[in-house]
N, C-alpha and C positions, 0 to 999 in steps of 0.2 A: 537375184543372186546374193546381194548383201544380206537379205533376210535369211536365206538358207545358211550363210556363213555364221550369222548371229546365233541361229539355233544350234549349229554344230559346236560353237564356242561355249554356249551355255551347257550343252551336254557334257563337254569335256570338263568344265568346271564342276559339274555334278559328280563326275567320276572321281575327280581329285578329292572332293569333300567326303565322298563315300568310301574312299580308299579302294576303289575298284581296280585302278591302275597305279603303279608307282609314280611319284612326283616327276621323275625325269622323263617318263613316257608322256605324261600330260603336258609338260613343258614343250616337248618336241612337237606334239600335235597342235598345241596352241600357236607355236611359231609358224606352222604351216597355214593355219586358217585365219588368225586374227590380223587386224590392220595394224601394222607397226607404228603408224602415225598417231593412232588414238588409243591403242590397247597395250602399248609397250610396257611390260613389267607390271601390268595391273593385276595379273592373276597369280603372281608368284606367291606361294605360301609363306616364303621367308620374309616377304615385304609387307605382310598383313599388319604386324604391329606398327611398322613405320607409317603405313597409310593411315592407320587409326590415329596416331599421334599427329600426323600432318593435318588430318581433317579437324582435329580438336584445336590445333594452333590456328588454322585458317578461320575457324568459327569464332575464336576469341579475337582474332585480328579484325574481323568485320562486324563484331558485336557493337551495338549502339550503346550510348551512355545509359539509357534507360535499362537495357538488359544487364549491364554491369552493376548498376545500382540495385536492381531487383535481385541479382544473384548474391551479392555481398550483403545486402540487407537481410535476405533470408537466412544466410549463415549466421549473421550477427544476432538475429532474433532467436534462432535455435540455441546458440551459445548462451544467450542471456537467460532463456527459460531453463536450460540445464543447470546453470550455475546457481540460480536463485529459486529453483523450484521448491525447495524445502521451506522457503519463507512465505510462499503464497498461501492464501486462504484455502481451506480444504475444498470448498466448492470450485474454486478456480483450478486447483490441482486436478480434480475429477474432470472438469471441462476440458483441460488441456489433454489429458490422457484419452478421453473419449473422442475428442475432436481430432487428435493426431491419428488415432486408430481409423476413424472414418475416412480421413484424407488418404491414408496409405491404402486402405481397401479400395477406395475409388480410383486411385492411381494404378493399383495393381490390376483392376478390371480393365482400365483403358490400355495398359501396356500388354495385356494378354493377347490383344489383337495383333500386336507386332511381334512379340516374343513370349512364348509360353513360360520359359524359364524366368525371364525378367518379371513378368506379371506375378508368377508364383512367389518369387523372392520378395517382392514388394508387399504382397498380401501377407506373407508369413512374418515379415518385419512388423506389420501392423498388429498381428495377433500376439507376437512376443511383447510388443509395447503394452498391449492391454494386460497381459499376464504379469509382466515384470513391474509395470507401473502400479497395478492393483496390489500386488504383494508388498511393494515399497510403502504404499499408503497405509496398509494394515499395520506394518511394523512401526511406521512413524507415529501413528495415532494409538499405539499400545493395544492393538487388536491382533497380536501375534500368536494367540493361542491356536493350537492345532485345528480346533473346530472351525474357526473363521477361515483359516487358510484352506482347509479341505473343501469347505462349501464354495469358496471363491474359485478354486482350481476346477471344481466340478462344473460350475457355471460356465467358465471359460471353455472347458472341454466340450460341453454341450453346444456352445456357440460355434466352436470349430467344426463340429460334426454337421450342424445345420447349414452353416455357410459353405462348408466343403461340398455337401450334397447339392445345395442350391446352385453353386457356381461350377460344379463339375470338377472340383479340385480333390482328387482322390487321396493325395498325400496329406492334405489338411484334414480330410475326413478320417484317415487312419491315425493321424497324430491325436485327434480328439479322443478316439477310443483308447489309445495308449495312455493318455493322461488320466482317463477314468480308471483304467486298470491300476495305474500307479497309486491313485488316490484310494482305491479299494484295498490295495496292499498296505497302505499306510494305516487305514482304519483297522484292518485285521491285526496289525502289529500292536495297536493300542488296546484293543478289546480282547484279543486272544494271544497273549505273549508267549505261551508255551503249549501249543496244540500238539496232539498226537499226529502221527503220520497220516492216518486215515482221515482225521479231521481236516488236514490241509487239502487232501484230495477232494473231500466233500465241499470245501470252500470254493474250489475252482472248476471241477469237472461239470457240475450243472450249468455253469456259465458257458462253458465250451459247447455243450449240447444246445443251449439256448441260442447262441450265435449261429451254430450250424442250422438249426431249424429256421431261424430268421432269414438266413441266406436262401434256403429253399423256398420259404414263403413269399419272398419279395422278388424272386427271379422272373416271375411272369409279367411284372410291370417295369422293371428296370434291370440293366445289366451291371452298371458300375457299382451300385450299393451292395448287391450280393457278393461281388468279388472281394470287397473290403471286409464284409462280415465273415466270409469264409476264411480270409487271412487271419482275422482276429480269433476265429474259432480254432484254427491250427495253433496260434500262439498261446491261447488260453489252455489248450490241451497239455502243454508242457509247463505252464505256470506253477503248478505245485512244486516241481523240482527246482525251478528258478527261485521261488519264494523260500524254499528250505535252505538253499545255498546262500542267497543274498541277505535274507532277514534273520532266519533262525540259525544260520551257521552250522547246519547239520549236513554231514557228508555220508553218514552211514546208510547203506543200501541205495544211495542215489544212482549209482551206475546201473544196478539191477532195475530200478524203477524206470530209468530212461530207456534202457534196452527193451523193457516190456512195453513201454509207451510207443516206441518206434515200431516194434513188431505189430502191436495191435492197431496202431494208426495206419500203418502201411497196408495191413490186411483189409481194414475197413475202406480205405481209399480204392483198393483194387476191386473189392466186391461191389462197391457202389459207384464205380467209375462212370457208368453210363448216365447216372443221375447227377453227380456233382459237377461233371464237366459241362453239362447243360446249364447249370446255375451260373458258372463263372465264365463261360465262353463269350 
């Protein structure tokens, strides 16, 4: 009987988290089924922050001296590295950035088993450490020319794509392609500062077709990668107009171009719906 009550209580808790029933109904049902001696107030949504703080305080109270020393020693070490990072030898700076990135990626991989959001956040922090730390080193050692930065950002973006595919992190995979598109826009602004409107279209539309073809080509082996490539294909389809507005500051005929793109893109999606839905499903 107790086992059945436990199952019912867990189901009611699931209803509360999923917003299937209002909180007051869930509280009423929990009061009927739970044991008042052991579960009193444990499932109230309003008490969740208090329970979290209480658990944290209890953990601190029962922590050993070794745990306190390890915690404060770690924060002290991080603070020391941040404050004196610019005075370190370049090789030591590189080792710190690479080592910190690897530690965060390892921690993110471990945490993904417990919480997908926490694991993704930790892994993303590691990727941002690699990007930000690398750009800082380039500026510190007078390698701030746009070429060095473009190459480094491209390398980081490729690493994001590969790691995102390998670990099944679609958000990281998408961010890698977005970083490459931004780098490509940067290169276009340097080498072609005043292109014609049709040249802007030619800069981007072949890429959109390439991403769409890649999405179709890879769908027979994997499902996650074609979905991201299809999303990048759709984004690149509208990049000529975004590039004209953000970089070239041109607004003439933009509305007509966007309406034409929407109409043509919607027509293509409708006519090819039986094909592309298979790619991304």
